[in-house]
N, C-alpha and C positions, 0 to 999 in steps of 0.2 A: 508477432502477436500484436493485436490492437486492443488497447484497454480503454474503455470508456467508463468514467465515474460520473453517475447520474443522481443529483440531488442528495448526497450522501449526509446523513444525520447520525450522529452516535451520542449516546447520553449515558454517563457513569452513574450508577446507583438511582437509576430512574425511579421516581416516586418516593425517594427517601429524602430525610431532612438535608442531606449533603449532596443532593442531586446536581451533577455537573454536565452542561453541554460542551462536549470536546469537539465535535463538528457539526456545522450547521450549513446544509443546502450546498454542499461543495460539488462541483462539476467540472470536469477538464477531460481531455483525451490524450493518451499516450500513443503516438502513431509508431508502427513498426520500425525499428532500427534507429529511433530517435534517441538523443541523450538529453534528458531533462534534469533540471536542478531544482530542488525543493528547499526553500529558505524561509526563515521565520524566527521570530524571537522564541527563547526557551518557553514553553508552555502555549504556543500558538496551535498545537494540534498535529504536527508533522509526524510524530511516532503513532499516533493513533490512527492517522491516515494511512499511513503505510501497511500496517497491520490488518487493513481491511482489503488491501490489494491481492493478498494471497489467501484470504478467507480466515485468518487467525481471529479476527474479530467479525461479528455481524452488524450491519447497520440497523438503527431503530427505523430509519427511512431511507429511501433510495437504494441504489444498486451499483456493483461493480460488474461490468459486462466485459468479457474476455472473448474475443472472436465470436461475438454473437450470443454468448452463454453467460447467464448470471451465475457467478462463481459461489454463491452462497446457497445454490441448489443442492439437494441431496440426491445428486445423479452421477452415473459414471463418467459422463461427459464433463460435468463441472469439476469433479475429484481429479480427473486427468489434467485439466487445464490449471488447476491449483498447482500441481506438481511441476508445471512448466514455468512457474513464477518464483524465483529464488529470492529469498530475503536474507540479508547478512545484517545481524544486529550490530549495534555499538558495542565495542571491545568484544568481538565475537571469540576471541581467544579464551575467555573465560567460560566458554561452552565446550572447550576440548576436554576429553575425558578418557580417551582410550589409552592404552599402554604404548602403542606405536604410532607413527604419522600415518602409515598406510591403513591401519585398522580404523583410525579417526576418519580419514576421508572416505573410507568404504562404507561407512555407516549409512549415509543416505541411499545409496544405490542399493544396499542390502536390504533396507526396509521397503524398497519398491519391488522386491522380489527377484532381482537379478542374481544370477550363479556368482560363485566366488570368483571364478575366472573373469566374468564381465566386470565384476565390481572392482577387482584389481586393475583391469585395463582401463576403466574410466577413471579410477584414482590416480593412476600414474599418469594419464593424459592431463588430468586436471592440475596436478603438480607442476607438470611442464608449463602449462598455461600461466601460472602464478610465478614461474620463474625458479623453481626448485628442482633439482636434479632427483627423480624418483628413487634410482638406486642408491643414491646418497642418504636421502631421508628417510626411506620407507621403514626402517627398522629403529629408527631413533625415537627416543620419547619426546612428545610434544612439549612436555613441560621444561625439558633442558634447552629448548631454543630461544633465540632472541625475541624481542618483543615484535619486531618487524616479521620475523619468520612464523612466529605463532599466528600473526594477522593473516599471512598468505596461506598457511594451512587451513585457517578456518575458512578463507574464502574458497579455497580448493574444494573444501567438503560440500559447498553449495553447487559449485561448477560441475562436480562429479554426477551431479542430477541431471546435468545437461538442460538447463532452464532456457527459455526464449527471452525471459524478461529477469533483469538482475536489479534488485533493489538494495542500495547500499546506506546504511544509516550511519553517518559520520565515520566513514572507513579509516580516516587517518587520525582519529581522536588519540591523543597521548603519544603520539609519535614525534620524533624529533625531525627537523626540516628536511634530512636526506631521506628518512624513511618515508615521511609525508609525500615527497615528490615521487619516489620509487613506487608506492602503492598506486598512485594515481597515473603514472606512465604505465604500470601493469594493467589497470583498469582499460585504459585506451587501447592497450595492445590486445587484450582480450575481445574489445568490442570489435576491433579491426578483424579478428581472426574468426570470430563466431557471429558477427553481425547482430548483437545482441540489443534489445531496448534496455536502456538504462536509466534508473532514477536515483540519483545521487541526492542525499539528505546532508546538508552541510551548513556550518556558519561562517564558512570561507568564502568571501565574494570573489577573491581572485581565482579560486577553483571554478567557480560557477561561469565566470567570465571567460576563462581559457577553454572549458571543456563542454559546456552545455549549448544546445541549439534552441533550447526552450527553457523558460525560468517561471516557477510557480511560486507565489509569495502568500504565506499564510499569516492570519492575525487573529487572535481569539477564536479559533475554531473555523474561520471563514477564509476562503480563498479571495484575496483582495486585489491582487494583481496577477496577469499572466501574460507572457510576451517573449520576444527573443531578448537576449542579454542586452543588446543596444537599447531596446525599447525601455526595459525595466530600469537599467542604470542611468536613464536620461531624466529620471524622476528623482533626483536627489531630495527634495524637500519631503515628498511622500516617504521615501525609505527612511529618512532621518526621523520622521515622526513615529515610525515603526521600530526605531531603535536599531536599524540597519545602515551598514555604511556603504560607500562606494568601492570598488576595487581599487588598490593601491596605485596602479598605473594611472587611473582616471583621476584620482586626488593630486597626483603629482603634476599632471598637465593643467589642472585647474589652478594650481598654485603658481605655476609658470605664467599662465595667462593673467593672473593678478598682479604678478610683477612685470606685466607689460610685454611679455613674449608672445608673438604671433603664432601660436600652436593651436592645432586642433584639440578640443578637449573630449572629444566622443571615443577616444581610444579606451580599449578594455585591458590589454594586456602589455607586459613590459616590452614585447617584441615590438608591438605598434607603437609604443611609446618611443623606443630607440629610433625607429624609422622617422618618426616626426621631429625628434631633436636633431638627428643628422640632416634632415631636409633644412631645418631652419637655422641651425648653427654651423652647419657644414663638418 
């Protein structure tokens, strides 16, 4: 699915004393099958933006066009498209509420009108996608799971609706390093299997450098930069002004260069840094 954001503007409490412009003239395109990273300081408008992408919020100006249809329209076509755009909120496990894992994951498909048999088939497949054995977890209470398992169940609930686009708002927030890596590895595997378009909202530059093929940078409700990870992370001074850092691997190579080592500083991941270090030092 191709998503075009055109001149998006959103104002909270419009016309009131505490009116706040949350988004101002934001435009970009998510190509089918792409993996985009959305970064920006807290309060830059990231969460407001993603809630427009599946119609939870309506813009004051502009539009979100999915496969040629304005998703804010009150039409069957727009409604069907909105269902194909899955949004996983930050700390999604707080939204778990059913007595069993299976019933929780079935909730979305059930609301779409599918039979119980189809709902369970979708739920079990979604659980397998997030690395949980359906037969083992189906009758367990979601509230007795570990933090990482709860996160996976919550993501499975969105995947059971079989979206074409998956939007993840800080999916690793609050997880330990092992859980962090496991969730993102899971996201990569899901993308490979389903060929989803993914938009990852994060404060972690290492994750963006490792996973994304496109990066969007927000500041005070405006899209101020857009490009490949290499293009974005080459603008160190601009990022610093925005309160954003470089990936750890890039910072390491810059430190080595400052010490007089003849290394390339345009590396983005530790794998690339290791190759450079081996090449230079043997």
